[in-house]
PLY file of the C-alpha trace (Angstrom):
ply
format ascii 1.0
element vertex 331
property float x
property float y
property float z
element edge 330
property int vertex1
property int vertex2
end_header
118.03 69.41 125.37
118.77 71.51 123.21
117.74 72.18 119.39
120.04 74.25 117.28
118.83 75.83 114.07
119.08 72.63 112.41
116.95 71.10 115.41
114.64 74.01 116.30
112.63 77.16 114.63
113.94 78.81 111.99
114.60 82.30 111.78
111.55 84.25 110.45
112.84 86.57 107.97
110.05 88.70 107.91
109.58 92.46 106.82
111.92 92.22 104.02
111.21 92.89 100.16
110.88 89.47 98.17
112.36 88.96 94.70
110.29 86.23 92.96
110.14 86.16 89.13
107.01 83.89 88.58
107.32 82.11 85.32
103.62 80.88 84.14
104.72 78.21 81.68
107.58 77.05 83.75
107.84 73.15 83.91
107.56 71.42 87.13
110.84 70.12 88.69
110.23 66.64 90.01
113.48 65.55 92.33
113.85 62.02 93.70
114.84 62.27 97.21
116.04 58.47 96.88
118.55 59.06 93.92
122.25 58.90 94.36
123.29 60.52 91.20
121.18 62.27 88.39
118.63 61.04 86.15
117.82 62.33 82.64
115.26 64.67 82.42
111.75 63.35 82.46
108.65 64.87 79.87
107.19 66.24 83.32
109.91 67.81 84.93
113.64 67.50 86.00
115.15 65.43 88.50
118.17 66.13 90.23
120.47 64.52 93.04
119.25 65.58 96.43
119.07 64.50 100.08
117.89 64.91 103.62
119.99 67.05 106.43
120.57 65.79 109.84
117.36 67.25 111.01
115.48 65.31 107.90
114.81 68.51 106.45
114.39 68.31 102.62
117.31 69.83 100.66
117.66 70.41 97.32
120.46 71.15 94.61
120.64 75.18 93.80
122.77 77.17 91.42
123.69 80.65 92.28
124.37 82.46 88.74
126.87 79.76 87.57
128.26 78.29 90.65
126.50 75.28 92.35
124.91 73.60 92.86
124.78 73.93 96.42
122.41 72.07 99.30
119.70 74.62 100.18
116.76 73.45 102.73
113.45 73.93 101.60
112.12 76.01 104.70
108.53 77.15 103.98
108.76 79.30 107.28
111.07 81.99 105.95
110.04 84.50 104.09
113.00 85.24 102.72
115.83 82.79 101.11
119.29 83.37 103.19
122.48 82.26 101.90
125.37 80.82 104.18
128.27 82.98 104.41
130.84 80.40 103.08
128.20 80.12 99.81
128.34 83.32 99.61
132.03 84.02 99.63
132.43 80.93 97.41
130.14 82.88 94.82
131.94 85.95 95.21
128.64 87.71 95.49
128.84 91.54 96.02
127.79 93.39 99.02
124.29 94.88 99.16
123.80 96.75 102.57
122.48 95.50 105.44
118.96 94.56 106.78
117.14 93.60 110.33
116.51 89.57 110.18
113.93 88.37 112.76
114.72 85.09 114.57
113.05 83.38 117.57
113.93 85.26 120.14
114.73 88.57 118.53
116.29 90.46 115.61
119.81 91.42 114.37
121.40 93.00 111.67
122.52 90.81 108.77
124.63 91.97 105.29
123.22 91.28 102.35
124.05 90.14 99.43
123.01 90.48 95.65
122.56 87.25 93.92
121.40 88.00 89.76
120.12 84.50 89.23
119.35 81.67 91.25
117.79 78.46 89.94
116.30 75.15 91.27
116.49 72.55 88.16
114.66 75.34 85.72
112.57 77.44 88.28
114.58 80.48 88.37
114.78 83.83 90.21
116.56 86.85 89.42
118.13 89.98 90.92
117.96 88.86 94.81
118.64 90.74 97.63
119.51 88.08 100.26
120.63 88.09 103.90
123.77 86.65 104.61
124.15 83.78 107.93
126.82 81.12 109.24
126.42 77.60 107.95
126.50 76.59 111.13
123.60 78.34 112.47
121.71 77.33 109.34
122.80 73.49 109.02
123.12 73.76 105.16
124.39 75.66 102.40
121.17 78.02 102.46
117.57 77.77 102.98
115.06 78.24 100.51
112.31 80.50 101.39
108.96 81.79 100.31
110.54 84.54 98.21
111.32 81.87 95.71
108.17 79.31 96.53
105.67 82.38 96.78
102.68 82.29 94.05
104.32 78.90 92.71
103.05 75.19 93.77
105.72 72.75 96.19
104.71 69.14 97.06
106.70 67.54 100.12
105.98 63.67 98.83
107.29 61.87 101.78
106.03 58.25 101.01
107.82 58.72 97.33
110.75 60.40 98.87
110.71 63.37 96.18
110.01 67.02 95.97
108.27 69.09 93.07
107.99 72.59 92.46
106.09 74.26 89.87
103.55 76.58 88.56
100.68 77.11 90.55
97.67 75.43 89.94
95.31 78.33 90.57
92.52 78.95 87.93
92.63 74.79 87.07
90.73 72.15 88.51
92.56 70.13 90.35
90.09 67.16 90.77
89.75 67.32 94.76
86.76 67.62 96.93
87.02 70.61 98.89
85.54 69.18 102.59
88.12 70.04 104.87
86.81 67.40 107.39
86.42 64.16 105.06
89.58 62.73 104.39
90.24 60.73 101.26
92.61 58.29 101.28
93.69 58.52 98.02
93.74 62.11 96.61
94.03 63.89 100.86
92.43 67.00 102.22
92.17 70.12 100.84
92.89 72.70 103.76
92.23 76.57 102.47
94.86 78.93 104.15
95.85 82.48 104.21
98.63 84.84 103.99
99.62 86.34 107.10
103.11 87.89 107.64
104.19 86.45 103.97
103.41 82.92 105.53
100.60 80.45 104.11
98.13 80.12 107.80
95.58 77.38 108.10
93.04 78.48 110.15
91.11 75.08 110.02
93.08 73.44 112.88
92.85 72.77 116.43
95.10 71.52 119.31
92.78 69.26 121.60
89.71 71.20 120.37
91.13 74.37 120.99
91.12 76.69 117.47
94.88 77.47 116.61
96.51 79.62 113.64
99.01 77.04 112.10
101.72 78.20 110.19
104.00 75.49 108.08
107.30 75.67 108.86
108.79 72.96 106.73
112.71 74.35 107.83
112.18 73.84 111.09
112.67 70.01 112.90
110.25 70.42 115.84
107.09 72.06 116.40
106.16 75.07 118.72
103.41 76.46 120.04
102.98 79.70 122.31
102.11 80.26 125.68
98.71 81.03 125.22
97.84 77.50 123.61
100.29 75.92 126.57
97.80 77.93 129.10
94.63 77.06 127.48
96.00 73.37 127.41
96.47 73.17 131.05
93.02 74.61 131.67
91.25 71.79 129.98
93.98 69.24 131.44
95.63 70.02 134.49
97.36 66.78 134.43
99.60 68.23 131.61
101.12 70.89 133.58
103.18 68.06 135.29
104.28 66.66 131.94
106.23 69.71 130.37
110.15 69.22 130.46
112.58 72.29 130.06
114.59 72.49 126.87
116.04 75.29 124.72
115.75 76.83 121.27
118.68 78.49 119.55
117.79 80.40 116.35
119.86 80.77 113.18
120.69 84.44 114.44
122.05 82.91 117.59
119.82 84.11 120.17
118.70 81.34 122.32
115.14 80.96 124.24
113.99 78.81 126.76
111.09 76.82 126.08
109.12 73.23 127.76
108.65 70.47 126.01
105.42 68.37 126.09
103.31 66.12 123.91
99.76 67.18 122.20
97.03 65.07 123.08
95.62 66.04 119.77
96.61 68.05 116.84
94.49 68.65 113.95
95.29 70.11 110.54
91.88 70.11 108.60
90.27 66.81 108.53
93.37 64.95 109.65
94.38 64.74 113.17
97.63 63.42 114.97
98.11 62.32 118.56
100.96 62.61 121.11
102.98 65.38 118.73
105.96 66.63 120.54
106.19 70.48 120.60
108.12 73.22 122.46
106.32 75.85 124.13
107.70 79.27 124.25
107.30 83.11 124.24
108.56 83.26 120.77
109.79 86.99 119.11
107.96 85.32 115.85
104.63 85.23 117.68
105.03 88.63 119.02
106.18 89.91 115.48
102.92 88.37 113.94
100.93 89.99 116.62
99.91 86.34 117.99
100.70 87.04 121.95
96.62 87.20 122.78
95.14 83.99 120.81
96.95 80.38 120.40
99.33 79.60 117.47
101.62 77.27 116.24
104.27 76.62 114.08
104.14 73.03 112.28
107.07 71.54 111.88
109.04 69.06 109.60
108.31 66.34 112.29
104.57 66.70 112.13
104.63 67.12 107.84
106.42 63.83 107.79
103.58 62.12 109.65
101.52 62.33 106.21
102.67 60.68 103.22
102.09 63.97 101.00
101.86 67.68 101.49
101.30 69.94 98.95
101.41 73.89 99.20
100.05 75.71 96.25
100.78 79.33 97.25
99.13 80.46 94.36
95.24 78.64 94.89
96.12 79.72 99.05
95.42 75.86 100.16
97.42 73.05 101.61
96.80 69.24 100.63
97.54 66.73 103.01
97.40 63.04 101.81
96.79 60.68 104.70
99.74 58.78 106.68
99.38 54.74 106.73
101.89 55.56 110.13
99.22 57.38 112.22
95.37 57.66 112.96
93.38 60.30 111.38
90.10 61.60 112.39
0 1
1 2
2 3
3 4
4 5
5 6
6 7
7 8
8 9
9 10
10 11
11 12
12 13
13 14
14 15
15 16
16 17
17 18
18 19
19 20
20 21
21 22
22 23
23 24
24 25
25 26
26 27
27 28
28 29
29 30
30 31
31 32
32 33
33 34
34 35
35 36
36 37
37 38
38 39
39 40
40 41
41 42
42 43
43 44
44 45
45 46
46 47
47 48
48 49
49 50
50 51
51 52
52 53
53 54
54 55
55 56
56 57
57 58
58 59
59 60
60 61
61 62
62 63
63 64
64 65
65 66
66 67
67 68
68 69
69 70
70 71
71 72
72 73
73 74
74 75
75 76
76 77
77 78
78 79
79 80
80 81
81 82
82 83
83 84
84 85
85 86
86 87
87 88
88 89
89 90
90 91
91 92
92 93
93 94
94 95
95 96
96 97
97 98
98 99
99 100
100 101
101 102
102 103
103 104
104 105
105 106
106 107
107 108
108 109
109 110
110 111
111 112
112 113
113 114
114 115
115 116
116 117
117 118
118 119
119 120
120 121
121 122
122 123
123 124
124 125
125 126
126 127
127 128
128 129
129 130
130 131
131 132
132 133
133 134
134 135
135 136
136 137
137 138
138 139
139 140
140 141
141 142
142 143
143 144
144 145
145 146
146 147
147 148
148 149
149 150
150 151
151 152
152 153
153 154
154 155
155 156
156 157
157 158
158 159
159 160
160 161
161 162
162 163
163 164
164 165
165 166
166 167
167 168
168 169
169 170
170 171
171 172
172 173
173 174
174 175
175 176
176 177
177 178
178 179
179 180
180 181
181 182
182 183
183 184
184 185
185 186
186 187
187 188
188 189
189 190
190 191
191 192
192 193
193 194
194 195
195 196
196 197
197 198
198 199
199 200
200 201
201 202
202 203
203 204
204 205
205 206
206 207
207 208
208 209
209 210
210 211
211 212
212 213
213 214
214 215
215 216
216 217
217 218
218 219
219 220
220 221
221 222
222 223
223 224
224 225
225 226
226 227
227 228
228 229
229 230
230 231
231 232
232 233
233 234
234 235
235 236
236 237
237 238
238 239
239 240
240 241
241 242
242 243
243 244
244 245
245 246
246 247
247 248
248 249
249 250
250 251
251 252
252 253
253 254
254 255
255 256
256 257
257 258
258 259
259 260
260 261
261 262
262 263
263 264
264 265
265 266
266 267
267 268
268 269
269 270
270 271
271 272
272 273
273 274
274 275
275 276
276 277
277 278
278 279
279 280
280 281
281 282
282 283
283 284
284 285
285 286
286 287
287 288
288 289
289 290
290 291
291 292
292 293
293 294
294 295
295 296
296 297
297 298
298 299
299 300
300 301
301 302
302 303
303 304
304 305
305 306
306 307
307 308
308 309
309 310
310 311
311 312
312 313
313 314
314 315
315 316
316 317
317 318
318 319
319 320
320 321
321 322
322 323
323 324
324 325
325 326
326 327
327 328
328 329
329 330
């Protein structure tokens, strides 16, 4: 079994300077994923046409300058927004040098292009220098990364089929509880997060009782764990050693990594627990890049995020809100 970039861990674009213009009073962009045609703007935001890609990742319409819309995957695992080579050519974007791009199996140099303005609805970022990779590797016209999401609030409403992006609620009361161990069926569970390598990382998480650092990666179809986590799971449950099957991961940079696929006994994120989640285990380059070769860590992909009805990432407040799914048991 082989997972391409559309079906595996996305390339981590770490160590590159982000260029997000955070407008404190910008409106919320609300996108109805069930719509086929755009609808009229609502008082609370703008509704635009969008869809799910083949890997069921959320895609949103993005304008580059006066061109577009282009289908960009919402990718909370990418430090930088990435543009497909064909998209960059269509927009006539000027060269801006090159920079190393880190993927799951290593790093390579990629060309950069200068983007004067990137717009998603009324949410805008300006004067970006973005890496370019082949569209076939990205599985979309581009990836919408943390440089655009940083300092903002993003909501993935899987039950209502909507995507929202707007100002962070930092400094404002959101009317929710703060105990990550006691789920609220109506309002969800708030899980505090911290920044690490530009990512929001959940520390209140474990796999079968083993504490892990959980990175949320909406651009990856499959959840991935590092070898330390694999070894600890086998020590706790020796029978798991017979249940791993070989697979292969392919990054956006075209590099490959051998991996083993297995079902996790339990994955807990704050007060929410999921069972029998399929995960790939491999000594990924990005785990080394983040300095996590010696402690258990996991990349939580869109396969896990879709098990919740609603997931909100507030980058300003540094917290994630999970709303209980009706399809899976929670603890």
